[in-house]
C-alpha angles and dihedrals in degrees: 000000000000091000093054092047090050091049093050091048091048092051091048090051092050091049091049092050090049090053091047091049092050090049093049094048091046089053093048095046092043091056092047092048090052091051091047090050090054089046092052091050090052090049091051089050089047090237093148098174093055091043090053091047092051093047092047090049091052092048091048092050091047090051092050090054091053095103089061100035093050088060100046105030134061112260091232089061091048093048093046093051092046089052089051090056093050093047089050091052090048091054092046093049090050089047093231100157101189095045093044092050090048092048091049090052092049090051091050091049091050090052092048090049092049091051095048094048092055095048115116111244133155089255092057091053102045 
């Protein structure tokens, strides 16, 4: 009976940690998506200083969450998103409105995809 109890407790712990992970990633990506939305609005208004500030803030926040994200995400996802941020900054610094707006949208889509992949659903369990 002790083995079964231990197994049930272990499964409950794993489920709880999965829920906590999904919540934490949703919080991280939600904040970054909000910042990217503000950045994109600044790009559309050709407010380059604010757009650069928003993109730099997002990249800094992403970097600060690296200790967590490097544990729970694939490194290819982390590297791809980091490259998105740097390409966005490059487009902003060169003041290329169409390319910067497109890059901001691609970054937002990558964040949304990352968040949806990590959500806990019956299909991700079974």
